[in-house]
N, C-alpha and C positions, 0 to 999 in steps of 0.2 A: 536572446532571452535573459542571459545572465551577464553581468559586468565582468565577473571572473568565472569562466567556464571550466569544466572538469576535463573534457576530452580536448586534446590539442591536435587531433589528426588533420583538421582542415588547414591548420597552420603548417604542420610538418609537410604535408603534401600539397601545398598551395600551387606548386609548379610541378606537376607530374610528368611533364614532357620528357625529361631525361630518362626516367624509368620506362615510360612507354616506348621510347626509342629503343632501349635495350630489349624490351619484350618483343618489339617488331623484329629485331635481329634474331631473337630466339625462334620466332615463328618461321622465319626464312630458312632455318636449319632443320626444323622438324624434330629437334632434340628435346622431346617433351618428358621423358621418363628417365630419371637417374642419369642425366647427361652432364655435360661440361659445367653448367652453372652450379649444379648440386655439388659436384666434386670440388669446385673452387670454394664454395661457401663452407663446406665441411673443413677444408684445409685452413681457411682463415679463422673459423670459429675455434678450432683446436688451438691455433696459435694465440687467439684472444684469451682463452681460459688457461692455457699453459698445460695442455695434455697431449698425449700421443694420437688419440683418435676422437673424431666427432662424427656421429652418424645422424643424418637428417631423417626425420620421421614426420608423420602427418599432423601431430599436435603435441602440445605439452603433456597432455594426459597419456598419450602413447609413449612419450619419452620416459614416463614413470613405469608404465605397465611392462614395456618390452624388456627392460633389465630384469624385472622380477621373473618373467617367463624364461629368460635366458638362464636364470639361476635354478630353474626347475620348480619354482614355487607354485603351488596349486591347492586343490581341495584338501582340507584338513590341516593346512598350515596357518600360521598367524604371522602378521607383520605389524610391528609397533610403529605408531606415528602420532602426530600431535592432534589433540582434541579440538583445537581452534582453527584448523586449516580449512582451505576451500574444498569443496566437494570433490574436485578432480583427484586429489591425493587418495582419498578413501575409495573413490570410484575405480581408480587404477588398480588398487589392491584387490578390490572385490571382483574385478573382471578376470583376474587370474583364478578365481575360485577360493582364494585365501580369505581369512577373516581379519579385518582391521582391528587392532587393539590400541585403544587411545590412552594418551598420557596428557595430563594438564600442562598448560603453558605457564610462563611467568611474564613479568611486565616488559620483557624484550620482545614479546609476541611469538617467541619460539618455545619449543618443547622444554619443559623443566627436566633437565637430565637427571636430577636427583631422584626422580620418580621412575626412571626407566627400568632399573634392575628389578623392582618389585613386579613389573609387568611381564617379565620374561618367564615363559613356561617351556615345557618339553616340546610344545608345538611351534614355538617361535622359530622362524626361519630367516628373518631379516629385520632391520631397523631402517625406517625411512624418516629422518629428520627433515623438517620443512624450514627453509630459509625465508620465512614469511615477512612480507613488506619490504624485503631487501635487507633485513636483519639476518643474523647468523646464529644458529644453535651453538651452544658451548661444545664445539667439536673436540676441544682439549680434554674434556671429561668423558664425552660420549665414546670416542674411539677406543680407549682402554677397556671400557665396559663391553663393547662389541667384541673386541679381541679376546677378552677373558672368557666369553661365552661362545666364541667361534661363530659369530653372526656377521654376515655381510652387511655393509651399510650402503644403501642407495639413497643419495641425497635428492630431495625435492628442492631443486634450486630454480624452479620456474620463475620466481620473483627476485632472484638473487644474482643476476649477471654482473660480474666483476666485484661482488661482495667478498669480504675476507674475514677470517678469524685468525688472529695472531700472525698476520702476514701470509697466511695460506688461503688461496682463493677457493671459494665455493665451487664444488665440482671436482675437487682434487683430493678429497679426504677419503672417500670410500671406494668400492669396486666400480661404481658408476654413478652418474648423476643425470637428472633430466632437467632440461630448460625449455621454456615456452617462448615462442615468438609471436604470441597473440598481439593484435594491433595496439594494445595499451601497455605492452611491456617496454622496458628500457631499450631493447633492440627488437624491432617489430617489423611485421610484414603486412600484406594486404588480406589476411585471412588466418586460418589455423595452420600452425606449423610448430615443430619442436625439434630439439636436438638432444641426443644422448652423448655424453662424453665418458671416456674411460682411458686408463693407462694400461689396461689388461688386454693383451693381444687376442687371447682366446675369447673374451667377452666381445671384443670388436667383431671378430669373425662371425660369432653366433648372432649378434644383433643385425648384422648386414644380411644374413640369411633370413632371420625372422621377419624383418620388415618387408621382404620381397618374396612372400609365399614359401620361404624355405628353399628357393631355387638356387642350386649350385651353378647351373647354367640354363640355357633356354629349355633343355630337354630333361634335366635331372633334378629331382627334389631330394634334398638331404634331410630335412626335418619338416615338421608341420609348422608353418609360419602364418603370416597374415599380410594384408596389404596396407602398409603404413609408410609410404615413400614420401619424402619431402618433395613437394611439387616443384618442377623446374621454374615455373613462373614466380613462385614465392622465393626461390633461391636467387633469382634476378633482383628482386626487391631487397632481399637480405644482403646481397653483395653491394648494392648501392648504399646501404645504410651502415654496414658493419664498421667502416672506417670512422664513423662519427660516434661510436659507442662510448669511447673514453671521455670525449668532450661532453656528451649527453650526461654521463654519470657525474662528471665534475660539476656541472651546472645544477643538477638535482641536489647534490650534497651541499652546495653553496646556498641554494634556496632553502633547504631544510635548516641550515644553521641560522639563516636570517629569521625564519619563523621561530626557532627555538629562543632566540634573543628577544624577539618582539612579544612572545606569548608567556615568557617566564614570569612567575610570581603572581599571575592573575588569580583572583579568588574563584574557587570552584573549578579551576582548570589545572591540569598537571601534564607537563612535558615528560615523556618516558625517559628512563635512565639511558644515558649514552655511554656505552662501555668503550674505554680507550683502546682496547685490543680488537675492536670490531670496525671494519669498514662497512658501514650501512649505506646502501645505494639508493634507498628511498623509491622503490617502486610505488610505495604508498607513504604518505606522511600522515601519521595518526597521533592524536593526543587524547587524554582522558578528561572527560567533562562530567561533573556531578549531575548537571541538568542537561544531559546530552540531547534528548529529544527536543527540548525547548530551544537549545542552541541551534540545532539542526534546522528547525523551522525558521528561526530568526535569520539565519544565514540565507536560506532560500528566499525569504521575503525581502531581503535586502541585497539581492543580486549576486550572492555568493553560492556557487554550485558545489556544496559539500556533499559527501557521501558517507554511508555507514557500512563498514566491513567487519563483522557481519551481524545483523540484528538478532538472528535466531541461532543459538549454538548448534553446531553441526550434529552433535549426538542427540539433540532433541528434535531433529527434523523427522517428519513423518516417514520419509523413505529410509531412515536408519533405525527405526524403532526395533527392528529385529536384532540389533546388536545388544539390546537388553540393558542399556545404561539408564539408571533412574535420574530424574531431575536432581541437580545438586551434586552429582558425582564429580564434576570438574568446576570448582568454585571460581578459579581465576578466569577460566573461559567464560563462565556465566557473567562475571563482573565486566569483562571486556565487552561482551555483547550489549551491556547496558550503558557503558561509559565511553566507548571509542567513537571518535568522529574523524573523518579524513578530509584534508584540504588539498586542492591542486598544488603540485610541487614540480611540475614538468619544466623542461628546459626552455619552453617558449614564454613562460611567465615573465612579466616585467616587474620591476621593483614597485611601481605604482599599483599594480594589481595585488602584489603581496601586502603592501601597506593597507590596501582596502580591506583585505581579509583580516589583518591584525587589528585594524581600527574597529571593524565590525564586531569581532570577538571581544575586544576590550569594552566596547559600549555595553554589550550584553552582560559581561561579567560584573561590570560596575553599576548595572541597573539603569543605564541612561537611555 
């Protein structure tokens, strides 16, 4: 339907035979729950991020929720996060019974750390920065604030595998971090899956209990937990792909730089600032367009499958009205909702496809 498509999954898995063969071997063992493939994937993921522990769970959302539960966060507590994030971040906080407290973003698409301290109250029990689009929150500013107020930091790094701030990888700043392996993430599987990482031995032990009903062993329950185990089948897929993650990241960064050069200086279009101390891994490639909705339609009409992330600010969604934020509370988030457009940036794009995107956008901006 589109000359430049958004989803690359058909290309990535054009030959599923090797993975299906691995799944066949798994079936022959009957090792379906927290077995050898899961342990192997956890070890390799921990090495990839550079942490002591990785705990496979059922989804990226659970990878955010379970660390909060391990910290004892619940009803009556508050957790600070970004106003422009995806619903999963706020949903994970709300599932613990805590109240999400939102902070506006800046043009990096991440939380504006200068606004965080004003959001801290006596009820604040944690801060959850979001490494949105593969960008990274200013962790150099955020961590001292968290330490000064004795608040744990749980990173939402679901979109930020291998991203870095000042040479320090996302997932290594706070007490724990959650990653998503959703099919369109930079490291992906064939359904929902997630990983929590931590360098804290106590957190690791508690997370492993929580994800498996709190079971110390087959017969003993240490704490109340839930069922959020990384599926062994998904671990097989993850093990097949994890060795490609660095190369996938390199290609996405290279593709983003090519877009940046090709789209720079166009009237009515603005490439976001690129901070030299951030390794942006481009889960999403987004730019600002003054006539965004017109450009979006123009791209679709001309064979370019663009996307909008996200057209309705999260705090203005019907399902979050109970948080009590009035329209206009977060002006940068509001502006992004009106101006941001996303273009395909994945590792399977050809230069010809990228040139097609650039030329289409140029024609629109120049009114041709």
